[in-house]
C-alpha positions as CSV (number, residue, x, y, z in Angstrom):
1,M,10.8,-18.2,10.5
2,A,10.0,-14.5,10.8
3,N,12.3,-12.2,12.8
4,I,10.0,-9.4,13.9
5,R,11.6,-7.0,16.5
6,P,10.6,-4.1,18.7
7,F,12.5,-0.9,18.2
8,Q,13.2,2.5,19.6
9,C,10.6,4.7,17.9
10,L,11.2,8.3,16.9
11,R,7.8,9.8,16.9
12,P,5.9,13.1,17.1
13,N,4.8,14.6,20.4
14,D,1.1,14.0,21.1
15,E,0.2,17.7,20.7
16,I,1.2,17.7,17.0
17,A,0.7,14.1,15.9
18,N,-2.7,14.7,14.2
19,K,-1.2,17.5,12.1
20,F,2.2,15.8,11.5
21,A,0.9,12.4,10.3
22,A,0.7,12.3,6.5
23,L,-0.6,10.1,3.8
24,P,2.1,8.1,1.9
25,Y,4.4,10.2,-0.3
26,D,3.4,8.4,-3.5
27,V,-0.4,9.2,-3.3
28,Y,0.3,12.8,-4.4
29,N,1.6,14.2,-7.7
30,R,3.9,17.2,-7.4
31,E,1.3,19.9,-7.4
32,E,-1.0,18.1,-4.9
33,A,2.0,17.6,-2.5
34,R,2.9,21.2,-2.7
35,L,-0.7,22.3,-1.9
36,E,-0.9,19.9,0.9
37,V,2.2,21.3,2.6
38,M,1.1,24.8,1.9
39,N,-2.2,24.2,3.6
40,N,-0.6,22.2,6.5
41,P,3.0,23.4,7.0
42,Q,3.3,21.0,10.0
43,S,2.7,18.0,7.8
44,F,5.4,15.3,7.7
45,L,4.9,15.4,3.9
46,K,7.4,18.3,3.7
47,I,10.1,15.9,4.9
48,D,8.8,13.0,2.7
49,R,8.6,15.2,-0.3
50,A,11.1,18.0,0.4
51,E,10.8,19.5,-3.1
52,T,7.5,21.0,-1.8
53,T,9.6,23.5,0.2
54,L,12.0,24.4,-2.7
55,A,11.6,26.3,-6.0
56,A,9.1,24.8,-8.4
57,D,11.8,24.2,-11.1
58,V,14.0,22.1,-8.8
59,D,14.3,18.5,-10.1
60,I,12.5,16.3,-7.5
61,Y,15.3,13.7,-7.7
62,S,18.1,16.2,-7.3
63,D,20.6,16.0,-4.4
64,E,19.3,19.3,-3.2
65,V,15.9,17.7,-2.4
66,Y,17.4,15.0,-0.2
67,A,19.7,17.5,1.5
68,Q,16.6,19.6,2.2
69,A,14.8,16.5,3.6
70,K,17.7,15.9,6.0
71,K,17.7,19.5,7.1
72,L,14.0,19.5,7.8
73,F,14.2,16.2,9.6
74,D,17.0,17.3,11.9
75,E,15.0,20.5,12.7
76,A,12.0,18.4,13.7
77,V,14.2,16.5,16.1
78,S,16.0,19.5,17.5
79,D,12.8,21.5,18.1
80,K,11.2,18.5,19.9
81,T,8.5,17.9,17.2
82,L,10.0,14.4,17.2
83,F,11.4,12.6,20.2
84,L,13.0,9.2,20.6
85,D,11.4,6.6,22.9
86,K,13.9,5.3,25.5
87,D,12.8,1.7,25.3
88,R,12.5,-0.9,22.5
89,S,8.8,-1.4,22.1
90,F,6.0,-2.7,19.8
91,Y,3.2,-0.4,19.0
92,I,-0.4,-1.1,18.2
93,Y,-1.8,1.0,15.3
94,E,-5.6,0.9,14.9
95,L,-7.3,2.6,11.9
96,T,-11.1,2.9,11.6
97,M,-12.9,3.8,8.4
98,D,-16.7,3.6,7.9
99,N,-17.1,1.7,11.2
100,R,-14.6,-1.0,10.0
101,T,-11.5,-1.3,12.1
102,Q,-8.1,-3.0,11.4
103,T,-5.4,-3.2,14.0
104,G,-1.7,-3.9,13.3
105,I,1.5,-4.2,15.2
106,V,4.2,-1.7,14.4
107,A,7.6,-3.4,14.5
108,T,10.8,-3.9,12.4
109,A,11.2,-6.8,10.0
110,S,14.4,-8.4,8.8
111,I,15.9,-7.7,5.5
112,D,17.2,-11.3,5.5
113,D,13.6,-12.5,5.7
114,Y,12.9,-10.4,2.7
115,L,15.9,-11.8,0.8
116,A,15.0,-15.4,1.8
117,N,11.3,-14.9,0.8
118,V,10.0,-15.4,4.3
119,I,8.5,-12.0,3.6
120,K,6.8,-12.6,0.2
121,K,6.1,-10.2,-2.6
122,H,3.3,-10.2,-5.2
123,E,4.4,-7.3,-7.6
124,N,7.4,-6.1,-9.4
125,T,9.2,-2.8,-8.5
126,R,10.5,-0.1,-10.7
127,Q,14.1,1.0,-10.4
128,D,13.4,4.7,-10.7
129,K,10.9,4.6,-7.8
130,Q,13.2,2.6,-5.7
131,L,16.1,5.0,-6.2
132,D,14.2,7.9,-4.9
133,R,13.4,6.2,-1.6
134,I,16.9,4.7,-1.3
135,K,18.3,8.2,-1.4
136,H,15.7,9.5,1.0
137,V,16.3,6.7,3.6
138,D,20.1,6.9,3.2
139,S,20.1,10.7,3.6
140,L,18.0,10.7,6.7
141,S,19.4,7.4,8.1
142,A,15.8,6.7,9.0
143,Q,12.8,4.8,7.5
144,T,9.8,7.1,7.6
145,G,7.0,5.2,5.8
146,P,6.0,1.8,7.2
147,I,5.6,-1.2,5.0
148,F,2.1,-2.7,5.1
149,L,2.5,-6.4,5.9
150,A,0.0,-9.2,6.4
151,Y,0.1,-12.6,8.2
152,R,-2.3,-15.4,8.9
153,S,-4.1,-14.5,12.2
154,N,-2.5,-15.8,15.4
155,D,-4.6,-16.2,18.6
156,I,-1.8,-15.5,21.0
157,I,-0.7,-12.3,19.2
158,N,-4.4,-11.2,19.1
159,R,-4.6,-11.7,22.8
160,E,-1.6,-9.5,23.5
161,V,-2.9,-6.8,21.1
162,N,-6.3,-6.8,22.8
163,R,-4.6,-6.6,26.2
164,A,-2.6,-3.6,25.2
165,K,-5.7,-1.8,23.8
166,K,-7.3,-1.8,27.3
167,E,-4.7,0.8,28.3
168,C,-4.9,4.5,27.4
169,P,-3.7,5.2,23.8
170,I,-0.7,7.4,23.2
171,Y,-2.4,8.9,20.1
172,S,-6.1,9.2,19.3
173,F,-7.3,11.5,16.5
174,T,-9.4,11.6,13.4
175,S,-7.7,12.8,10.3
176,D,-9.2,15.1,7.7
177,D,-10.4,12.1,5.6
178,K,-12.5,10.9,8.6
179,I,-10.1,8.0,9.4
180,R,-9.7,7.5,13.2
181,H,-6.2,6.7,14.2
182,Q,-5.3,5.2,17.6
183,V,-1.9,4.0,18.9
184,W,-0.9,2.0,22.0
185,K,2.5,1.2,23.1
186,I,3.7,-2.3,24.2
187,S,6.9,-2.1,26.3
188,N,6.1,-4.8,28.9
189,K,9.0,-7.2,28.5
190,E,6.8,-10.3,28.8
191,S,4.3,-9.1,26.2
192,V,7.2,-8.1,23.9
193,R,8.8,-11.6,24.3
194,I,5.5,-13.4,23.6
195,I,4.9,-11.4,20.4
196,E,8.5,-12.0,19.2
197,N,8.2,-15.7,19.9
198,E,4.9,-16.1,18.1
199,F,6.1,-14.3,15.0
200,A,9.2,-16.6,15.1
201,K,6.7,-19.5,14.5
202,I,5.2,-17.9,11.4
203,D,6.9,-19.0,8.1
204,S,5.3,-16.6,5.7
205,I,4.5,-12.9,5.9
206,Y,3.2,-11.0,2.9
207,I,3.8,-7.4,1.6
208,A,0.2,-6.1,1.1
209,D,1.3,-2.6,0.1
210,G,4.7,-0.8,-0.1
211,H,6.8,-3.0,-2.3
212,H,9.0,-0.1,-3.4
213,R,9.5,1.1,0.2
214,A,10.5,-2.4,1.2
215,A,12.9,-2.9,-1.7
216,S,14.5,0.5,-1.0
217,A,14.9,-0.2,2.7
218,V,16.6,-3.5,1.9
219,S,18.9,-1.9,-0.7
220,V,20.0,0.7,2.0
221,G,20.6,-2.1,4.4
222,L,22.7,-4.0,2.0
223,K,24.7,-0.8,1.2
224,R,25.3,-0.2,4.9
225,R,26.5,-3.8,5.2
226,E,29.1,-3.1,2.5
227,E,30.1,0.0,4.3
228,N,30.4,-1.9,7.6
229,P,32.0,-5.2,6.8
230,S,32.2,-6.2,10.4
231,Y,28.5,-5.9,10.9
232,N,26.9,-8.6,13.1
233,G,23.3,-8.6,11.8
234,D,21.9,-6.9,14.9
235,E,22.3,-3.3,13.7
236,E,19.2,-1.4,12.9
237,F,20.0,-1.1,9.2
238,N,19.3,-4.8,9.0
239,F,15.6,-4.2,9.7
240,F,12.8,-2.1,8.2
241,L,9.8,-0.3,9.6
242,S,6.6,-2.3,9.2
243,V,3.0,-2.6,10.4
244,L,1.8,-6.2,10.5
245,F,-1.9,-6.9,10.2
246,P,-3.7,-10.2,10.7
247,D,-5.5,-11.4,7.4
248,E,-8.9,-11.6,9.0
249,E,-9.0,-7.8,9.6
250,L,-8.0,-6.8,6.1
251,M,-10.3,-5.8,3.2
252,I,-9.1,-5.2,-0.3
253,L,-11.2,-2.8,-2.3
254,D,-11.9,-3.0,-6.0
255,Y,-9.3,-1.5,-8.4
256,N,-11.3,-0.5,-11.5
257,R,-10.3,0.3,-15.1
258,V,-11.3,3.0,-17.5
259,V,-10.4,2.9,-21.2
260,R,-10.2,5.8,-23.7
261,D,-11.5,4.2,-26.9
262,L,-12.8,1.0,-28.3
263,N,-9.8,0.3,-30.6
264,G,-11.8,1.4,-33.7
265,L,-14.9,-0.7,-33.0
266,S,-18.4,0.5,-32.7
267,S,-20.2,-0.2,-29.5
268,D,-22.3,-3.0,-31.1
269,E,-19.2,-4.6,-32.5
270,F,-17.4,-4.4,-29.2
271,L,-20.3,-6.0,-27.4
272,Q,-20.4,-8.8,-29.9
273,K,-16.7,-9.5,-29.5
274,I,-17.1,-9.7,-25.7
275,E,-19.8,-12.4,-26.2
276,E,-17.6,-14.3,-28.7
277,Q,-14.7,-14.1,-26.2
278,G,-16.7,-16.0,-23.5
279,F,-18.9,-13.5,-21.5
280,I,-22.6,-13.4,-20.8
281,I,-23.8,-9.7,-21.1
282,S,-26.7,-8.6,-18.9
283,P,-28.0,-5.0,-19.1
284,C,-28.6,-3.2,-15.8
285,E,-30.9,-0.3,-15.2
286,T,-28.5,1.2,-12.6
287,A,-24.9,0.8,-11.6
288,T,-24.5,-2.6,-10.0
289,R,-21.4,-3.9,-8.2
290,P,-20.3,-7.4,-9.2
291,A,-21.7,-9.8,-6.6
292,K,-19.1,-12.6,-6.9
293,K,-15.8,-13.5,-8.5
294,G,-15.9,-13.9,-12.3
295,T,-18.4,-11.1,-12.8
296,F,-17.7,-7.5,-13.9
297,G,-19.6,-4.2,-14.1
298,M,-19.2,-2.4,-17.4
299,Y,-20.2,1.1,-18.3
300,L,-20.5,2.0,-22.0
301,D,-22.6,4.7,-23.7
302,N,-24.1,5.8,-20.4
303,K,-25.4,2.3,-19.7
304,W,-24.4,-0.3,-17.2
305,Y,-24.0,-4.0,-17.8
306,I,-22.9,-7.1,-15.8
307,L,-20.4,-9.4,-17.6
308,T,-20.3,-13.0,-16.4
309,A,-17.3,-15.1,-17.4
310,R,-18.1,-18.5,-18.8
311,D,-16.3,-21.5,-17.4
312,S,-14.4,-21.8,-20.7
313,I,-12.3,-18.7,-19.9
314,K,-11.8,-19.3,-16.2
315,S,-8.6,-20.8,-14.9
316,S,-7.4,-22.7,-11.8
317,D,-4.0,-21.0,-12.1
318,V,-3.5,-18.6,-9.2
319,V,-2.7,-15.7,-11.5
320,D,-4.7,-16.5,-14.6
321,G,-7.7,-17.2,-12.4
322,L,-7.7,-13.7,-11.0
323,D,-10.5,-11.4,-12.2
324,V,-8.0,-8.8,-13.3
325,S,-6.3,-11.5,-15.4
326,I,-9.6,-12.7,-16.9
327,L,-10.4,-9.1,-18.0
328,Q,-6.9,-8.5,-19.3
329,N,-6.6,-11.9,-21.2
330,N,-10.0,-11.8,-22.7
331,I,-11.0,-8.2,-23.3
332,L,-8.3,-5.6,-22.7
333,G,-5.7,-7.5,-24.6
334,P,-7.4,-9.4,-27.5
335,I,-10.2,-6.9,-28.2
336,L,-8.9,-3.5,-27.2
337,N,-5.2,-4.2,-27.9
338,I,-4.0,-3.0,-24.5
339,T,-1.2,-5.5,-24.1
340,D,0.8,-3.7,-21.4
341,P,-1.5,-1.9,-19.0
342,K,1.5,-0.6,-17.1
343,T,2.6,1.6,-19.9
344,D,-0.4,2.0,-22.3
345,K,-1.8,5.5,-22.1
346,R,-5.2,4.3,-23.3
347,I,-6.0,2.8,-19.9
348,D,-6.2,4.3,-16.4
349,F,-7.0,2.8,-13.0
350,V,-9.4,4.1,-10.3
351,G,-9.3,2.9,-6.7
352,G,-12.6,1.7,-5.3
353,I,-12.5,4.3,-2.6
354,R,-13.5,6.9,-5.3
355,G,-16.8,5.1,-5.9
356,I,-18.9,4.3,-9.0
357,K,-19.6,8.0,-9.7
358,E,-16.0,8.6,-10.4
359,L,-16.1,6.0,-13.2
360,E,-19.2,7.6,-14.7
361,R,-17.5,11.0,-14.4
362,K,-14.4,9.9,-16.2
363,C,-16.5,8.4,-19.0
364,S,-18.2,11.7,-19.4
365,K,-14.9,13.4,-20.2
366,D,-11.7,11.6,-21.4
367,F,-12.8,8.0,-21.4
368,C,-15.6,5.9,-23.0
369,L,-15.5,2.6,-21.2
370,A,-15.2,1.5,-17.5
371,F,-14.9,-1.8,-15.8
372,L,-16.1,-2.2,-12.2
373,M,-14.1,-5.1,-10.6
374,Y,-14.9,-7.6,-7.9
375,P,-12.2,-7.1,-5.4
376,T,-9.2,-9.4,-5.2
377,S,-9.2,-11.3,-1.9
378,I,-6.4,-11.4,0.7
379,N,-6.4,-15.2,0.2
380,E,-5.8,-14.8,-3.5
381,L,-2.9,-12.4,-2.7
382,F,-1.4,-15.1,-0.4
383,M,-1.8,-17.8,-3.0
384,V,0.0,-15.8,-5.6
385,A,2.9,-14.9,-3.3
386,D,3.1,-18.5,-2.0
387,A,3.5,-19.7,-5.6
388,N,6.3,-17.2,-6.1
389,K,4.3,-15.5,-8.8
390,L,3.3,-11.9,-9.5
391,M,-0.1,-10.3,-9.8
392,P,-1.0,-8.2,-12.8
393,P,-0.6,-4.4,-12.3
394,K,-3.2,-2.6,-10.1
395,S,-4.7,-5.8,-8.7
396,T,-5.3,-4.6,-5.2
397,W,-6.4,-1.3,-3.4
398,F,-6.0,-1.2,0.3
399,E,-7.8,1.3,2.5
400,P,-7.3,3.0,4.8
401,K,-3.8,4.1,4.1
402,L,-1.1,4.0,6.8
403,R,0.2,7.4,7.9
404,S,3.8,8.3,7.5
405,G,5.6,10.2,10.3
406,L,3.8,8.6,13.2
407,F,6.6,6.0,13.5
408,I,10.1,6.5,12.4
409,H,12.9,3.9,12.6
410,K,16.4,5.3,12.8
411,I,19.1,3.2,11.2
């Protein structure tokens, strides 16, 4: 059963929180991160991506970068930008985007639950990306980016969350991307006890986003155990920073595909092969989002189509039945010869937050073909993880993104 704990939170003072909170470190390339820190020197991103404050020729994975992150982090503590709450608490983190709200509980989750698969995964991680965050967490002795977890909604936990939200929030601001962020603190011992006990009854929690951060936090925890052979399991390095959301409040956006060429085929030949592969092709006068699972928008030669998968190419398997798998197994692989979308430079991925116009724009420049996906559901994510299987790359796109720097867990 899940071991979810309150913690002593290191967090920004309320006067600077709106400037300090930053999007996750991995949504920026190097130049974008540098510009963001230049435009907002108070941003936590300068700690998350400390190379932004060093010479442009410094290797972003060099020891100098992690030493700089530690220096900037210590300065933020010493100048009272960050302060440590005295009590162990849960926090409520509410994000509102386009009039849709999702509310999660900020807590720490057990690395043993991760290792025992109580906390379930649905994608592989890359060692190079893990190593960066391992060094960052280990250098700071702190976890700075929360892991986005999901669980099946619980009425008693919901009741405690709603009760806490009747109080005055400790943070309330709207970020530059028009997302409203509100935070409440739960330090009442009875409420804390109830939430802990209810999570202890839950046998499965799911990583929605943040697989690399989670794996890195676990790796640091195991390293600290080796360095402290008399550990008792209660130390903070045995837990990692998380925000847990009930499934009913989460919405996964489409994660779309653009392709550079037709693998030597003409447009007519390509359309014919799609039909032969098991799709019904319906031309559209304007861009049309897929209305249901098993349908795909396709943009080719400045024209939109709806592709409908016939029953013959659908599958009851939890992975092969995903729309991203149907597309990969019947068009991208056999027709376009894109066998490994993780490494093939002929394909790129566009989060649904960027809109249909972004697909059309890309196809007017470096790409010739786009696929508009029907979003993977949170239930499909749960089913894949429950089956101990992995989703294909770029199956899910979550919005809004959790901010880093609002909650920091010292280990």
